[in-house]
N, C-alpha and C positions, 0 to 999 in steps of 0.2 A: 235111732242107732247112729246117726251122724254119717260122716263120709266114710264109706267102706272101701272104696277103690278110686283110682284115678289113672288117666293115661297121659303120660308126658310125651307129647309129640316131637319134642326136640331133646331127648334124654342124653344125648352124646356125652357132654362133660359132667353130667350129674350121676351117671351110672355108678361110678366108683363110690360116691357119697352114699347112694342108696344101699350099695352092697355093704359098706361099712356099718351103716345103721342096722341093717338086717343081722349082721354077724354079732352085733353088740346088744341085740334085743330091743333096739330103740325105734324100729320101723313099725308104726302102728296102723298104717293104711296100705292096702295092696297097691302096688305100682306096676303098671304095664308100660314098658318103655318102647318108644319108636326112635330110631336114630336117623339123623340126616345122612344123606348119601355120602357126604364127605367123611363121615365117621367110619365108614367101612374100611377095614384094613388097619385101623389104628386104635382099637379099643384099649390097648395097653397104655396109651397116652393118657387115658382118663382115669386110670387106677383099677380097671377091671383086670383081675388076675387069672381068671379061668372062665370057661363057658358055664353058664348057670341058668337056672329057671326054677322057680318054686311057686307055691300058692301066694306068697307075699311079694315076690319080685321076679319079673319075667321080661326079658327082651323079646318082643314079639313082632316087630315090624321095621320097615325101612321107609323113610320119608324122602321123597325126591321132588324136584320142581322142574317144570318144563318152561316156566316163565317166572317173572318176579312178582312183586306185590305192590299194591297201590301205596301203602303206608311208607315204604322205603323208596318210592319212585323208581323201582326197577322193572315194573311191568312195562312192556314195550308198546308204544302207541304211535300212530301216524303223525299226530300233532304234539307239541310240547305240553308238559303239565302246566296248568294255570298257576299253581302256587310254586312252581319251580321251572320257569320258562327256559332254563339252560339245558334241560334234558327231555328226551322222549322215552327214557327207560333204557333197558339193556336188551338188545336183540338176542334171540336164542342162538343164532349163528352170527358171528362178528362180521361176516361178509355181506349181511343184509342191510346193515346200517348205512 
């Protein structure tokens, strides 16, 4: 049957595109979207025109971070990164650095 649904964990800027595809009968896979915390309060900036949710497209979660990630060298460590010795990451509280 192929891919029948997916979850976009960072759907923020893509939600307007998904909604456009749905309205024009071009969305063929169910999408459950989660938004990054910074997206809250600004969905209109991404093209979302109204609250929505259906079997094909539903905003269903909010994604937040309490720390960074290893790939972007933003996770906070006591020692500098070996591949980026000029940083130890970003502290959750700026006064901790």
